[in-house]
N, CA and C atoms as an extended XYZ file, in Angstrom:
531
Properties=species:S:1:pos:R:3:atomname:S:1:resname:S:1:resid:I:1 pbc="F F F"
N        -6.222        5.882        1.792 N   UNK     1
C        -7.545        6.302        2.097 CA  UNK     1
C        -8.736        5.965        1.568 C   UNK     1
N        -9.499        5.805        1.859 N   UNK     2
C       -10.734        4.950        1.581 CA  UNK     2
C       -11.374        4.946       -0.286 C   UNK     2
N       -11.372        6.518       -0.426 N   UNK     3
C       -11.578        6.954       -1.710 CA  UNK     3
C       -10.421        6.216       -2.474 C   UNK     3
N        -9.424        6.148       -2.524 N   UNK     4
C        -8.452        5.322       -3.276 CA  UNK     4
C        -8.839        4.177       -3.451 C   UNK     4
N        -9.288        3.472       -2.253 N   UNK     5
C        -9.729        2.239       -2.195 CA  UNK     5
C       -10.543        1.686       -3.397 C   UNK     5
N       -11.781        2.295       -3.080 N   UNK     6
C       -13.136        2.427       -3.677 CA  UNK     6
C       -12.598        2.333       -5.398 C   UNK     6
N       -11.702        3.565       -5.699 N   UNK     7
C       -11.046        3.922       -7.017 CA  UNK     7
C        -9.963        2.565       -7.356 C   UNK     7
N        -9.580        1.843       -6.718 N   UNK     8
C        -8.574        0.821       -7.445 CA  UNK     8
C        -9.637       -0.275       -7.548 C   UNK     8
N       -10.551       -0.668       -6.663 N   UNK     9
C       -11.667       -1.727       -7.075 CA  UNK     9
C       -12.516       -1.623       -7.613 C   UNK     9
N       -12.785       -0.212       -8.312 N   UNK    10
C       -13.915       -0.191       -9.396 CA  UNK    10
C       -12.827       -0.030      -10.714 C   UNK    10
N       -11.910        0.125      -10.413 N   UNK    11
C       -10.841        0.061      -11.774 CA  UNK    11
C       -10.679       -1.328      -12.127 C   UNK    11
N       -10.440       -2.322      -10.840 N   UNK    12
C       -10.275       -3.432      -11.048 CA  UNK    12
C       -11.535       -4.410      -11.913 C   UNK    12
N       -12.902       -3.901      -10.863 N   UNK    13
C       -13.919       -4.851      -11.774 CA  UNK    13
C       -14.469       -4.442      -13.029 C   UNK    13
N       -13.785       -3.432      -13.639 N   UNK    14
C       -13.957       -2.935      -15.210 CA  UNK    14
C       -13.032       -3.470      -15.929 C   UNK    14
N       -12.214       -4.599      -15.359 N   UNK    15
C       -10.965       -5.261      -16.366 CA  UNK    15
C       -11.550       -6.630      -16.523 C   UNK    15
N       -12.051       -6.975      -17.965 N   UNK    16
C       -12.398       -8.556      -18.030 CA  UNK    16
C       -11.406       -9.592      -17.416 C   UNK    16
N       -10.517       -9.549      -17.860 N   UNK    17
C        -9.867      -10.556      -17.689 CA  UNK    17
C        -8.080      -10.260      -17.132 C   UNK    17
N        -8.154      -10.244      -15.662 N   UNK    18
C        -7.170       -9.571      -14.776 CA  UNK    18
C        -6.249      -10.788      -14.983 C   UNK    18
N        -4.914      -10.444      -15.131 N   UNK    19
C        -3.652      -11.014      -15.114 CA  UNK    19
C        -3.332      -11.606      -13.993 C   UNK    19
N        -3.858      -11.278      -12.707 N   UNK    20
C        -3.222      -11.200      -11.458 CA  UNK    20
C        -4.521      -11.079      -10.211 C   UNK    20
N        -4.268      -11.509       -9.272 N   UNK    21
C        -5.291      -11.566       -8.269 CA  UNK    21
C        -4.900      -10.504       -7.380 C   UNK    21
N        -5.647       -9.409       -6.775 N   UNK    22
C        -5.335       -8.531       -5.814 CA  UNK    22
C        -5.973       -8.541       -4.444 C   UNK    22
N        -5.539       -8.023       -3.495 N   UNK    23
C        -5.965       -7.662       -2.136 CA  UNK    23
C        -5.570       -6.442       -2.231 C   UNK    23
N        -6.770       -5.253       -1.848 N   UNK    24
C        -6.443       -4.037       -1.775 CA  UNK    24
C        -6.570       -3.576       -0.182 C   UNK    24
N        -5.463       -3.053        0.220 N   UNK    25
C        -5.363       -2.820        1.602 CA  UNK    25
C        -5.117       -1.309        1.843 C   UNK    25
N        -6.079       -0.593        2.520 N   UNK    26
C        -5.917        0.774        3.236 CA  UNK    26
C        -4.826        1.243        4.001 C   UNK    26
N        -3.662        1.755        3.721 N   UNK    27
C        -2.761        2.293        4.703 CA  UNK    27
C        -2.816        3.202        5.646 C   UNK    27
N        -3.888        4.109        5.500 N   UNK    28
C        -4.071        5.183        5.834 CA  UNK    28
C        -3.234        6.555        5.234 C   UNK    28
N        -3.143        7.497        6.221 N   UNK    29
C        -2.209        8.857        5.517 CA  UNK    29
C        -0.915        8.970        6.220 C   UNK    29
N        -0.038        8.937        6.015 N   UNK    30
C         1.274        9.703        6.652 CA  UNK    30
C         2.319        8.380        6.789 C   UNK    30
N         3.496        8.384        7.069 N   UNK    31
C         4.644        7.765        7.630 CA  UNK    31
C         4.580        6.296        8.069 C   UNK    31
N         3.798        7.003        9.535 N   UNK    32
C         3.761        5.740       10.663 CA  UNK    32
C         2.826        5.111       10.059 C   UNK    32
N         1.387        5.456        9.819 N   UNK    33
C         0.369        4.721        9.397 CA  UNK    33
C         0.708        3.652        8.055 C   UNK    33
N         1.527        3.943        7.019 N   UNK    34
C         2.401        3.368        6.005 CA  UNK    34
C         3.166        2.288        6.642 C   UNK    34
N         4.095        2.642        7.333 N   UNK    35
C         5.174        1.592        8.122 CA  UNK    35
C         4.183        0.505        9.014 C   UNK    35
N         2.845        1.279        9.801 N   UNK    36
C         2.416       -0.152       10.333 CA  UNK    36
C         1.608       -1.271        9.272 C   UNK    36
N         1.089       -0.553        8.249 N   UNK    37
C        -0.039       -1.436        7.155 CA  UNK    37
C         1.212       -2.183        6.775 C   UNK    37
N         2.623       -1.902        6.177 N   UNK    38
C         3.747       -2.828        5.590 CA  UNK    38
C         3.995       -3.725        6.741 C   UNK    38
N         4.197       -3.481        7.757 N   UNK    39
C         4.909       -4.443        8.476 CA  UNK    39
C         3.479       -5.688        9.076 C   UNK    39
N         2.286       -5.146        8.397 N   UNK    40
C         1.114       -6.201        8.656 CA  UNK    40
C         0.019       -7.055        7.534 C   UNK    40
N         1.069       -6.824        6.212 N   UNK    41
C         0.827       -7.375        5.249 CA  UNK    41
C         0.384       -8.829        5.404 C   UNK    41
N        -0.549       -9.276        4.468 N   UNK    42
C        -0.444      -11.028        4.593 CA  UNK    42
C         0.756      -11.249        3.521 C   UNK    42
N         0.970      -12.426        3.289 N   UNK    43
C         1.850      -12.781        2.262 CA  UNK    43
C         1.304      -12.346        0.671 C   UNK    43
N         2.236      -11.914        0.119 N   UNK    44
C         2.158      -11.723       -1.233 CA  UNK    44
C         3.598      -11.705       -2.032 C   UNK    44
N         2.941      -11.596       -3.298 N   UNK    45
C         4.528      -11.658       -4.310 CA  UNK    45
C         4.507      -10.225       -4.708 C   UNK    45
N         4.085       -9.457       -4.987 N   UNK    46
C         4.167       -8.091       -5.160 CA  UNK    46
C         3.075       -6.831       -4.196 C   UNK    46
N         3.677       -6.118       -3.963 N   UNK    47
C         3.181       -4.773       -3.366 CA  UNK    47
C         3.095       -3.570       -4.145 C   UNK    47
N         2.089       -3.347       -4.416 N   UNK    48
C         2.244       -1.683       -5.222 CA  UNK    48
C         1.373       -0.612       -4.172 C   UNK    48
N         2.030        0.248       -4.065 N   UNK    49
C         1.364        1.655       -3.249 CA  UNK    49
C         0.873        1.933       -4.431 C   UNK    49
N        -0.562        2.479       -4.334 N   UNK    50
C        -1.231        3.212       -5.212 CA  UNK    50
C        -1.980        4.226       -4.784 C   UNK    50
N        -1.756        5.353       -4.909 N   UNK    51
C        -3.027        6.459       -4.624 CA  UNK    51
C        -2.435        7.854       -5.273 C   UNK    51
N        -3.396        8.912       -4.759 N   UNK    52
C        -3.194       10.074       -5.296 CA  UNK    52
C        -1.790       10.667       -5.135 C   UNK    52
N        -1.353       11.764       -6.097 N   UNK    53
C        -0.236       12.498       -5.873 CA  UNK    53
C        -0.455       13.819       -5.954 C   UNK    53
N         0.254       14.705       -5.458 N   UNK    54
C         0.048       16.550       -5.937 CA  UNK    54
C         1.521       16.559       -6.397 C   UNK    54
N         1.860       17.351       -7.474 N   UNK    55
C         2.845       17.607       -8.217 CA  UNK    55
C         2.847       19.005       -8.425 C   UNK    55
N         4.364       19.612       -8.025 N   UNK    56
C         4.325       20.654       -8.330 CA  UNK    56
C         4.416       21.395       -9.657 C   UNK    56
N         3.928       22.229       -9.980 N   UNK    57
C         3.817       22.526      -11.112 CA  UNK    57
C         2.222       22.963      -11.378 C   UNK    57
N         2.078       24.014      -12.504 N   UNK    58
C         0.760       24.487      -13.239 CA  UNK    58
C         0.415       23.612      -14.249 C   UNK    58
N        -0.724       22.911      -14.179 N   UNK    59
C        -1.139       21.896      -15.008 CA  UNK    59
C        -0.917       22.514      -16.283 C   UNK    59
N        -1.492       23.651      -17.136 N   UNK    60
C        -1.304       24.046      -18.223 CA  UNK    60
C         0.132       24.202      -18.812 C   UNK    60
N         1.246       24.053      -17.914 N   UNK    61
C         2.670       24.037      -18.369 CA  UNK    61
C         3.070       23.009      -18.409 C   UNK    61
N         2.711       21.715      -17.684 N   UNK    62
C         3.524       20.444      -17.767 CA  UNK    62
C         2.783       19.840      -18.965 C   UNK    62
N         3.804       18.826      -19.201 N   UNK    63
C         3.161       17.897      -20.502 CA  UNK    63
C         1.938       16.901      -20.021 C   UNK    63
N         1.621       16.768      -21.448 N   UNK    64
C        -0.110       16.017      -21.176 CA  UNK    64
C        -0.054       14.901      -20.172 C   UNK    64
N         1.533       13.839      -20.333 N   UNK    65
C         1.129       12.879      -19.192 CA  UNK    65
C         1.277       12.991      -17.806 C   UNK    65
N         1.383       14.689      -17.657 N   UNK    66
C         1.453       14.737      -15.975 CA  UNK    66
C        -0.035       15.523      -15.801 C   UNK    66
N        -0.715       15.597      -16.278 N   UNK    67
C        -2.144       16.320      -16.027 CA  UNK    67
C        -2.948       15.384      -15.034 C   UNK    67
N        -4.363       16.264      -14.586 N   UNK    68
C        -4.729       15.547      -13.804 CA  UNK    68
C        -5.614       14.228      -14.145 C   UNK    68
N        -5.395       12.889      -13.275 N   UNK    69
C        -5.716       11.389      -13.156 CA  UNK    69
C        -4.576       10.668      -14.009 C   UNK    69
N        -3.594       11.547      -14.569 N   UNK    70
C        -2.685       10.393      -14.890 CA  UNK    70
C        -1.870        9.482      -14.115 C   UNK    70
N        -1.324        8.389      -14.502 N   UNK    71
C        -0.480        7.667      -13.217 CA  UNK    71
C         0.730        7.900      -13.718 C   UNK    71
N         1.611        7.615      -12.596 N   UNK    72
C         2.909        7.793      -12.584 CA  UNK    72
C         3.525        6.596      -12.000 C   UNK    72
N         4.935        6.446      -12.036 N   UNK    73
C         5.526        5.698      -11.239 CA  UNK    73
C         6.977        6.441      -10.301 C   UNK    73
N         6.994        6.114       -9.123 N   UNK    74
C         7.838        6.858       -8.476 CA  UNK    74
C         8.870        6.228       -8.199 C   UNK    74
N        10.200        6.806       -8.850 N   UNK    75
C        11.452        5.966       -8.803 CA  UNK    75
C        12.626        6.504       -7.936 C   UNK    75
N        12.661        7.309       -7.266 N   UNK    76
C        13.299        8.101       -6.762 CA  UNK    76
C        12.296        8.888       -5.089 C   UNK    76
N        12.768        8.598       -4.430 N   UNK    77
C        11.933        9.220       -3.066 CA  UNK    77
C        13.085        9.635       -2.062 C   UNK    77
N        12.880       11.103       -1.617 N   UNK    78
C        13.409       11.532       -0.459 CA  UNK    78
C        12.591       11.872        0.766 C   UNK    78
N        13.357       11.997        2.038 N   UNK    79
C        12.774       12.508        3.163 CA  UNK    79
C        12.868       14.077        3.064 C   UNK    79
N        12.436       15.003        3.210 N   UNK    80
C        12.091       15.938        3.732 CA  UNK    80
C        12.279       16.674        4.913 C   UNK    80
N        13.502       17.346        5.337 N   UNK    81
C        13.764       17.348        6.904 CA  UNK    81
C        12.698       18.409        7.659 C   UNK    81
N        12.433       18.686        8.904 N   UNK    82
C        11.692       19.501        9.675 CA  UNK    82
C        12.138       20.938        8.926 C   UNK    82
N        13.159       21.269        8.940 N   UNK    83
C        13.805       22.716        8.785 CA  UNK    83
C        14.102       22.850        7.475 C   UNK    83
N        13.563       21.883        6.509 N   UNK    84
C        13.609       22.239        5.141 CA  UNK    84
C        14.402       21.650        4.108 C   UNK    84
N        15.589       20.761        4.866 N   UNK    85
C        16.563       20.035        3.968 CA  UNK    85
C        16.331       18.789        4.113 C   UNK    85
N        17.425       17.805        3.649 N   UNK    86
C        17.313       16.618        3.620 CA  UNK    86
C        17.870       16.049        4.928 C   UNK    86
N        16.937       15.086        5.536 N   UNK    87
C        17.678       14.316        6.521 CA  UNK    87
C        18.764       13.546        6.449 C   UNK    87
N        19.783       13.643        7.490 N   UNK    88
C        20.805       13.246        7.373 CA  UNK    88
C        20.876       11.283        6.893 C   UNK    88
N        19.727       10.991        7.581 N   UNK    89
C        19.662        9.510        7.092 CA  UNK    89
C        18.435        9.220        5.752 C   UNK    89
N        17.956       10.485        5.784 N   UNK    90
C        16.893       10.482        4.568 CA  UNK    90
C        17.424       10.531        3.027 C   UNK    90
N        18.795        9.960        2.964 N   UNK    91
C        19.155       10.117        1.662 CA  UNK    91
C        17.900        9.568        0.406 C   UNK    91
N        18.066       10.166       -0.977 N   UNK    92
C        17.353        9.332       -1.769 CA  UNK    92
C        17.396        7.825       -1.947 C   UNK    92
N        16.319        7.473       -2.211 N   UNK    93
C        16.330        5.959       -2.189 CA  UNK    93
C        15.941        6.022       -3.856 C   UNK    93
N        16.387        5.181       -4.853 N   UNK    94
C        16.715        5.412       -6.343 CA  UNK    94
C        16.178        4.239       -6.507 C   UNK    94
N        14.983        3.988       -7.500 N   UNK    95
C        14.997        2.593       -8.082 CA  UNK    95
C        15.579        2.567       -9.376 C   UNK    95
N        16.262        1.171       -9.453 N   UNK    96
C        17.210        0.715      -10.634 CA  UNK    96
C        16.931        0.945      -11.839 C   UNK    96
N        15.432       -0.080      -11.944 N   UNK    97
C        14.797        0.469      -13.131 CA  UNK    97
C        13.483        0.194      -12.898 C   UNK    97
N        12.826        0.958      -13.675 N   UNK    98
C        11.529        0.891      -13.365 CA  UNK    98
C        10.701       -0.122      -13.874 C   UNK    98
N         9.534       -0.341      -13.167 N   UNK    99
C         8.547       -1.775      -13.030 CA  UNK    99
C         7.403       -1.334      -14.496 C   UNK    99
N         6.927       -0.320      -14.447 N   UNK   100
C         5.842       -0.035      -15.311 CA  UNK   100
C         6.422        0.976      -16.962 C   UNK   100
N         5.691        0.584      -17.687 N   UNK   101
C         6.175        1.826      -18.865 CA  UNK   101
C         5.006        3.036      -18.352 C   UNK   101
N         5.447        3.641      -17.544 N   UNK   102
C         4.708        4.913      -17.062 CA  UNK   102
C         5.994        6.363      -17.148 C   UNK   102
N         5.628        7.177      -17.035 N   UNK   103
C         6.404        8.478      -16.637 CA  UNK   103
C         6.746        8.153      -15.284 C   UNK   103
N         8.164        8.494      -14.827 N   UNK   104
C         8.828        8.315      -13.539 CA  UNK   104
C         9.234        9.678      -13.203 C   UNK   104
N         8.684        9.979      -11.743 N   UNK   105
C         9.172       10.991      -11.406 CA  UNK   105
C         9.498       11.105       -9.724 C   UNK   105
N        10.235       12.128       -9.377 N   UNK   106
C        10.844       11.886       -7.488 CA  UNK   106
C         9.672       12.412       -6.794 C   UNK   106
N         9.691       11.995       -5.892 N   UNK   107
C         8.864       12.004       -4.492 CA  UNK   107
C         9.653       12.998       -3.485 C   UNK   107
N         8.666       13.426       -2.474 N   UNK   108
C         9.298       14.163       -1.524 CA  UNK   108
C         8.549       13.594       -0.466 C   UNK   108
N         8.972       13.181        0.846 N   UNK   109
C         7.955       13.048        1.948 CA  UNK   109
C         8.661       13.970        2.903 C   UNK   109
N         7.315       14.270        3.805 N   UNK   110
C         7.899       15.355        4.656 CA  UNK   110
C         6.320       15.499        5.996 C   UNK   110
N         6.715       15.283        7.221 N   UNK   111
C         5.924       15.612        8.221 CA  UNK   111
C         5.829       17.235        8.098 C   UNK   111
N         6.259       17.929        7.538 N   UNK   112
C         6.209       19.039        7.527 CA  UNK   112
C         5.480       19.946        6.387 C   UNK   112
N         5.063       20.761        6.253 N   UNK   113
C         4.210       21.622        5.148 CA  UNK   113
C         5.693       22.272        4.506 C   UNK   113
N         5.567       21.430        3.081 N   UNK   114
C         6.925       21.798        2.206 CA  UNK   114
C         6.489       23.214        1.611 C   UNK   114
N         7.734       23.951        1.612 N   UNK   115
C         7.418       25.013        0.787 CA  UNK   115
C         7.719       24.510       -1.151 C   UNK   115
N         6.536       24.601       -1.470 N   UNK   116
C         6.686       24.168       -3.094 CA  UNK   116
C         7.700       25.048       -4.096 C   UNK   116
N         7.807       26.492       -3.730 N   UNK   117
C         8.127       27.141       -4.481 CA  UNK   117
C         9.960       26.779       -4.636 C   UNK   117
N        10.145       26.474       -3.457 N   UNK   118
C        11.733       25.824       -3.341 CA  UNK   118
C        12.040       24.465       -4.124 C   UNK   118
N        10.746       23.758       -4.648 N   UNK   119
C        11.170       22.615       -5.439 CA  UNK   119
C        10.868       22.543       -6.819 C   UNK   119
N        11.538       21.760       -7.520 N   UNK   120
C        11.417       21.677       -9.068 CA  UNK   120
C        10.157       21.022       -9.767 C   UNK   120
N         9.891       21.781      -10.577 N   UNK   121
C         8.483       21.296      -11.380 CA  UNK   121
C         8.508       19.631      -11.683 C   UNK   121
N         7.397       19.047      -11.384 N   UNK   122
C         7.414       17.807      -11.672 CA  UNK   122
C         7.874       16.704      -10.591 C   UNK   122
N         8.009       17.369       -9.314 N   UNK   123
C         8.472       16.767       -7.963 CA  UNK   123
C         6.783       16.427       -7.503 C   UNK   123
N         6.981       15.460       -6.952 N   UNK   124
C         5.439       14.845       -6.322 CA  UNK   124
C         6.240       15.037       -4.772 C   UNK   124
N         5.153       15.691       -3.960 N   UNK   125
C         5.109       15.602       -2.489 CA  UNK   125
C         3.829       14.788       -2.013 C   UNK   125
N         4.493       14.007       -1.347 N   UNK   126
C         3.533       13.037       -0.379 CA  UNK   126
C         4.345       12.442        0.715 C   UNK   126
N         3.337       11.857        1.595 N   UNK   127
C         4.245       11.778        2.896 CA  UNK   127
C         4.263       10.076        3.363 C   UNK   127
N         3.763        9.173        2.485 N   UNK   128
C         4.077        8.028        2.281 CA  UNK   128
C         5.096        7.115        1.464 C   UNK   128
N         5.505        8.163        0.438 N   UNK   129
C         6.595        7.047       -0.539 CA  UNK   129
C         8.177        6.834       -0.003 C   UNK   129
N         8.682        7.674        0.876 N   UNK   130
C         9.789        7.622        0.976 CA  UNK   130
C        10.044        6.343        2.087 C   UNK   130
N         8.780        6.382        3.009 N   UNK   131
C         8.711        4.933        4.255 CA  UNK   131
C         8.377        3.452        3.547 C   UNK   131
N         7.535        4.095        2.056 N   UNK   132
C         7.354        2.373        1.431 CA  UNK   132
C         8.584        2.224        0.911 C   UNK   132
N         9.541        3.152        0.417 N   UNK   133
C        10.490        2.694       -0.908 CA  UNK   133
C        11.347        1.845        0.457 C   UNK   133
N        11.579        2.315        1.588 N   UNK   134
C        12.399        2.099        2.803 CA  UNK   134
C        12.291        0.337        2.980 C   UNK   134
N        10.915        0.142        3.408 N   UNK   135
C        10.417       -0.658        3.806 CA  UNK   135
C         9.987       -2.111        2.389 C   UNK   135
N         9.815       -1.615        1.527 N   UNK   136
C         9.524       -2.358        0.299 CA  UNK   136
C        10.540       -3.468       -0.095 C   UNK   136
N        10.315       -4.522       -0.627 N   UNK   137
C        10.873       -5.523       -1.123 CA  UNK   137
C        11.582       -5.508       -2.811 C   UNK   137
N        12.342       -5.574       -3.124 N   UNK   138
C        13.094       -5.040       -4.323 CA  UNK   138
C        11.616       -5.186       -5.582 C   UNK   138
N        10.945       -5.991       -5.607 N   UNK   139
C         9.864       -6.052       -6.533 CA  UNK   139
C         9.129       -5.161       -6.652 C   UNK   139
N         8.653       -4.587       -5.517 N   UNK   140
C         7.150       -3.304       -4.867 CA  UNK   140
C         7.584       -2.598       -5.574 C   UNK   140
N         6.968       -1.575       -5.662 N   UNK   141
C         6.750       -0.274       -6.683 CA  UNK   141
C         5.740        0.724       -6.252 C   UNK   141
N         5.934        1.740       -6.654 N   UNK   142
C         4.926        2.662       -6.068 CA  UNK   142
C         4.217        3.573       -7.706 C   UNK   142
N         3.037        3.584       -7.762 N   UNK   143
C         2.264        4.149       -8.643 CA  UNK   143
C         1.329        5.225       -8.069 C   UNK   143
N         1.374        6.398       -8.461 N   UNK   144
C         0.534        7.749       -7.890 CA  UNK   144
C        -0.191        8.115       -9.033 C   UNK   144
N        -1.423        8.443       -8.848 N   UNK   145
C        -2.561        8.900       -9.842 CA  UNK   145
C        -2.603       10.660       -9.302 C   UNK   145
N        -1.880       11.718      -10.539 N   UNK   146
C        -1.957       13.113      -10.207 CA  UNK   146
C        -3.276       13.692       -9.777 C   UNK   146
N        -3.553       14.054       -8.613 N   UNK   147
C        -4.635       14.756       -8.188 CA  UNK   147
C        -4.643       16.179       -8.027 C   UNK   147
N        -3.705       16.504       -7.703 N   UNK   148
C        -3.865       18.396       -7.780 CA  UNK   148
C        -2.101       18.777       -7.958 C   UNK   148
N        -2.350       20.134       -8.108 N   UNK   149
C        -1.060       20.678       -8.523 CA  UNK   149
C        -0.775       21.645       -7.344 C   UNK   149
N         0.713       21.947       -7.392 N   UNK   150
C         1.245       22.798       -6.203 CA  UNK   150
C         1.854       23.595       -6.417 C   UNK   150
N         2.096       24.760       -6.315 N   UNK   151
C         1.118       25.545       -4.763 CA  UNK   151
C        -0.235       25.785       -5.464 C   UNK   151
N        -1.201       25.430       -4.652 N   UNK   152
C        -2.741       25.555       -4.888 CA  UNK   152
C        -2.727       27.494       -5.333 C   UNK   152
N        -3.270       27.565       -6.344 N   UNK   153
C        -3.408       28.854       -6.956 CA  UNK   153
C        -4.817       29.510       -6.275 C   UNK   153
N        -5.754       28.610       -5.706 N   UNK   154
C        -6.953       29.090       -4.636 CA  UNK   154
C        -7.287       27.980       -4.036 C   UNK   154
N        -7.670       28.221       -2.904 N   UNK   155
C        -8.279       26.969       -2.225 CA  UNK   155
C        -8.879       25.909       -2.949 C   UNK   155
N        -8.683       24.554       -2.508 N   UNK   156
C        -9.707       23.567       -3.182 CA  UNK   156
C        -9.936       22.756       -2.094 C   UNK   156
N       -11.200       21.875       -2.391 N   UNK   157
C       -11.897       20.931       -1.870 CA  UNK   157
C       -11.580       19.686       -2.126 C   UNK   157
N       -10.205       19.078       -1.517 N   UNK   158
C        -9.757       17.773       -2.166 CA  UNK   158
C       -10.599       16.639       -2.759 C   UNK   158
N       -11.599       16.328       -1.953 N   UNK   159
C       -12.470       15.258       -2.131 CA  UNK   159
C       -13.393       15.430       -3.478 C   UNK   159
N       -13.343       16.885       -3.139 N   UNK   160
C       -14.424       17.278       -4.966 CA  UNK   160
C       -13.507       17.131       -5.648 C   UNK   160
N       -12.063       17.592       -5.660 N   UNK   161
C       -11.180       17.708       -6.688 CA  UNK   161
C       -11.181       16.314       -7.532 C   UNK   161
N       -10.868       15.311       -6.570 N   UNK   162
C       -10.842       13.857       -7.167 CA  UNK   162
C       -11.884       13.157       -7.476 C   UNK   162
N       -13.349       13.426       -6.947 N   UNK   163
C       -14.130       12.785       -7.526 CA  UNK   163
C       -13.969       12.143       -9.012 C   UNK   163
N       -13.944       13.106       -9.624 N   UNK   164
C       -13.747       12.404      -11.200 CA  UNK   164
C       -12.584       11.472      -11.299 C   UNK   164
N       -11.714       11.756      -10.844 N   UNK   165
C       -10.200       10.850      -11.268 CA  UNK   165
C       -10.774        9.474      -11.061 C   UNK   165
N       -10.212        8.733      -12.422 N   UNK   166
C       -10.356        7.164      -12.863 CA  UNK   166
C        -8.773        6.779      -12.418 C   UNK   166
N        -9.045        5.311      -11.676 N   UNK   167
C        -7.753        4.779      -11.674 CA  UNK   167
C        -7.415        3.697      -12.653 C   UNK   167
N        -8.409        3.498      -13.475 N   UNK   168
C        -8.170        2.835      -14.677 CA  UNK   168
C        -7.000        2.516      -15.262 C   UNK   168
N        -6.503        3.670      -16.047 N   UNK   169
C        -4.874        3.878      -16.586 CA  UNK   169
C        -3.715        2.921      -15.538 C   UNK   169
N        -4.220        3.443      -14.308 N   UNK   170
C        -3.139        2.920      -13.572 CA  UNK   170
C        -2.628        1.558      -12.952 C   UNK   170
N        -4.464        1.563      -12.876 N   UNK   171
C        -4.351       -0.178      -12.426 CA  UNK   171
C        -3.888       -1.406      -13.975 C   UNK   171
N        -4.458       -0.371      -15.085 N   UNK   172
C        -4.461       -1.448      -15.934 CA  UNK   172
C        -2.704       -1.371      -16.509 C   UNK   172
N        -2.076       -0.423      -16.340 N   UNK   173
C        -0.416       -0.748      -15.745 CA  UNK   173
C         0.189       -1.655      -15.167 C   UNK   173
N        -0.417       -1.511      -14.019 N   UNK   174
C         0.025       -2.826      -12.760 CA  UNK   174
C        -0.184       -4.183      -13.567 C   UNK   174
N        -1.606       -4.308      -14.059 N   UNK   175
C        -2.129       -5.604      -14.360 CA  UNK   175
C        -0.956       -5.821      -15.558 C   UNK   175
N        -0.684       -5.311      -16.153 N   UNK   176
C         0.152       -5.544      -17.357 CA  UNK   176
C         1.243       -6.432      -16.873 C   UNK   176
N         1.944       -6.099      -15.591 N   UNK   177
C         3.267       -6.337      -15.270 CA  UNK   177
C         3.445       -8.137      -15.275 C   UNK   177
C-alpha cells in the first residue's frame, strides 16, 4: 500500500548513516499482486517485504513486544484454504534461521476471511506472506509492523488506526543486517 511506502521512506530519511541503499516498491494487496511484483523486481541483493500486520489477540493480553507499531519477523507462513483448512500444497514454509533480532511470528495467508476464533493468539493474518516466502530467495525476509488486533472488538477505520504508526524501529532492524 502507498501508506506503507510512505512510512518506510519517512523512516529511511531519518536514519543519518544508512548501511545499505534501498529501493521501495509497492507490491499492492493480495497474493496475485505480490507475485506480479516479485516477478518484476529490479536486480537486487536482498528483498524485504515490509508492511502492516494484524495479529490475533487483544493488545492488553499480548507481551509489550507485540503491541501496536512493533516490528516482527515472519518466519513461518501457511496458506489457509477456502474452507478453513490448509491447502494440500500450502504446507508451512519455515525459515531455518531468522535474519533479524526481532520477535518471530507465524503468518496465515488466505483469499477468504479467516475466522480468528480458530487461530492461536500471536498468529499474523496477512494475504501476501505465503506468496512472498514461496517466491523469495534464501536471503530475503519479511518484516511486519503490528497495525491491529483480531478479532476487532469494534469497527475500525484502518487508515485512521495506522496514521500514528512509525516504521523506524523496523527499518532500523533491517538496516542493521
